[in-house]
N, C-alpha and C positions, 0 to 999 in steps of 0.2 A: 599430486599422485594419490590415488585411493589407497587406503589402508587395507590390510587383509580382512579386517572386520567389515569394512564397507563393501569390499568385493563380494564377500559372502552374503551380506545383507541384501545386496542388489541382485543376487542371482535368482532367476525364476525357477519354478519347479522342475522344468525339463533339464536345466543346467545342474541342479542339485542331484537329479537322477543320474546324470552322466558322471558326476563326482562320485556317487556311490558305486557306479560301474568301475570307475578307475581304481577303487580300493579293493575290488574283488580279486583275490589271489588266483582264481581259476581263469580269469580273462586272458586270452592269448596275446602274445606279444604284438601281433599285427593290429589288434584292437587298441592296445595302449599307444602304439605309434600313431594311429588315426586320431585318437583323442588328443594327443600332443599337438598334432598338426591342425586339427579342425575345431576342437571343443572351445567353448568360451573360457575366459580367463579364470573364473572360479573353479571350473573343473580341472584346468591345467594346474592351478595352485594345489589342489588336493593331490593330484597325480604326482607332482614333482616334490612335494614337501612331506607327505604323510605315509609313504610306503617305500619299501625297497623296490628297485627297478632292475629289469634285465639289462645286460651290458649294451645291447643294441639300442634300447630306449635311453640309457644314459648317454650314449654317443649322440643321439638326436637332441637330447636336452642341452648338452654342451654347445651344440651348433645352432640352437634355436635363435631366431632373430629377435625375439622379445626379451629384453633384459629382465623384466619382472619374472618371467618364467624361469630363467636361469637363476635368478636370485632366490626363488623358492627352493630350488634344489641345493643351493649353497648352504642352506640351514636345515637340510633334511637329516633328522637324527637316525633314520633307518639306513641311510646310505653309508657305504664304506668311506672313511675319511680319504682314502686314496682316490676315490671317485670324485668327492667334493672338491678336492684340491686341484683338480684339473681346471677349475675356474680361477686359479690364483692370479693369473695375469689377464683376467677378463677386461675388456675395454670399458665396461660400465663401472663407475665408482660404486654404485649401489650394490652390485654383485660382489665386488671385493669387500665392501663393508659388511655384508651379510656373512661372507665366508669367515672374516675375522671375528665377527660376533658369535658365530657358531650356532649349533642347534640349541633350542630350548629344551632342557630336561628337568624333571622334577627333582628338587633336593631330597636326599643328599647325593643323588646320582650326579655324575659329571660327564660331559661329552667325551667321546673317544678322542685321543690325541691325534692331531694331524702328523703326517710324516715329518721327521726332524728337518730334512732338507728344505721342505716347504716352509716350515716355521722360520728357519734362518733366512730364507729368501724374503718372506714377508717382513721380518724385522728390518732387513736391509733396504727394502724398497717401498714399503707402505708408508703413508702419511701417519704421523704420530696420532692423529685423532681417530684412526681406525684401530689402534692397538690398545684398547682399554681392558678393563678387568675380565670380561668374558673371553677375550683372546688368550689370556694367560692360562685359563682352564684347559685350553687345547694343546698346551705344551707338554710333552712327555716328561715323566719324572727323570729319566736319564739325561735329557737335554737340560733340564733345569739344574741338575747337579753339576753339569759340565760347563755351564754358561760363563762362569768367572774365568775360565782358562781357555775359552774357545778362540780359535784363530781369527774370527771375524770381530772387529772392534765393536760394532753395534750390538752384537750378542754379549760380549763382555760387559758392555754398558748395562745391559739388563742383569747380568750376573752379579754386579755390584749390589743389587738389591737383596741378595742373600747374605749380606755382610755379617750378620750375627752368627751365622753358621759356618763361616769361612775360616780355614786354618790361617795361622799367623803368616806363613810364608805366602799364601795366596793373597792376603790383604796387602802385604808388602809389595807384591808384584803389581797389584792394581794401582797402588799409590805411585808406582814408578812406570806405569803403562806408557807406551809410546804414543797412545792416542790421548789428546788433551781432554776430550769429553769424558773418557773413562777415569782419568786422573782426578778431574774435578768432582765427579760423582763419588769417588772413594774419599776424597778430602772432605766432602760434605758429611759423610758418615762418621769420619773421625771427629769433626766438629760437634756432631750430634751426641757424641759420647762425653762431651765436656759439660758438666752441670752449669758452669759459669756462662758458657756460650748460650746454653738453653735459656738461662734466666734473662740474658740480655736480648734474646730473640723472641721470647714468649709474647704473643699478641695479648692485648688487654681486653679483648672482646671474644665472644664465642665464634669460632671458625674452624675449618678443617685443620689448619696448622696448629692451633692451640690444642685441639683434641689429640693430634698425633704426639705433641710434646708431652702433654700431661699423662697420656696413657703409656708411652713407650720409652721416653728419654729420662736419663738421670736428672734429678731435680735437686736444687740446693734447698737448705732448710728455709731460706727466706721465701722461696717459691711456695713450699708446702704451707708455711704459716700464712702467707698472703692469700692462698686459696681458702684456707680455713676461715680467715677473718673477712675476706672480701671476694667471694667467688664471683666470677664473671658470668657463669651460667649454672643452671640447675644441676648439671651432672659433674661439675668440676670436682667436688669432694669424692664422688664415686670413682672418678677416673684416677685420682692419685692413690686411692685406696687399693686399686688393683694394678698399679704400675709395678711391673716385675723388677724394676731396678731399685725400688724403694722397699726393702724388707721391713722397715719400721714406719711405713706410711700410715697415718691415722685412718681409721675407718670413716665411712661416709657420715656416720653419726657423731664423729668426734670422740669416740671412746678410746679404749686402750689400743696401742699399736698392735697390728697383726700383719702376717705375711700371707698374701694370696697370689695365685697365678693370674696374670692379666690376660684378657682377651686380646687377640691380635699380636701376641708376642712372638709368633713364628711366621715364616713366609716372607716374601720380598716386600720391601717398602717401595712400591713403584713410584710414589710421589717424589722420592728423592732422586730418581734417575730417569724419569720420563716426565714430560709436561702433563698436566692434567688433561684428560682426554674427554672428548664428547662421545657419548654412546652412539654406536651405529644404529640405524633404524631397525626395529624389530619387524619380523615378518611371519610370526606364528599366531595362528588363531584356529581353534578347532571348529570344524563345520558342524 
């Protein structure tokens, strides 16, 4: 399947002119509907992805027979999230993938959150590979705060990732949760707070697991001294220097101990409660 870049590169001059027409805010609804029905793919891509659309055109996009056209709308940053989420149960995997991946927005901006009920539905029904990092950015702050006590077990499973910010009674409830997957995720977090367990689990080679442990988990003195003497990677010393659980961790230069706040010390540790995910395909390119 052609990428958006290829679709645009292959578009001829007349198609690009139609794309420009599609972006014109003064073009009447009837013309937009005709473009949606008859224009080449590159023009439909721009129409569905790069502007806000009238309700009647949105209705037509949702029912469009071409999955690529629907997929472009699934990642439209100009569309109301309530409009995009109408594709939540789309028959095409690629459309659902793009909806979960969300619109591309320039940092530090974040995409507008999807409706809470739609997010719960996606967590409950979508394949794990669709629910990667970009999906989390589309979850409202209110739902994130309530995940650990949510009535749906799959959502509580995500809520375990907020372990460090959870109250003791909430942690206790998750450790006794009726769902085995939620209990196991909570137990993993408890283990991760044990420096001896971290020492026995720490990989001896650079990898994501080693990075997580050195940056975020409590470390024994033996681990700290081992990193200083025999670092497995170039950034090992820097990672223990900013580990927030190590107030006396040595600096990256081996100088006097100092206390620094570590990056990544807040927010959910999704790796502990969801399998590693494959990023859904991107569909954004500027004409």
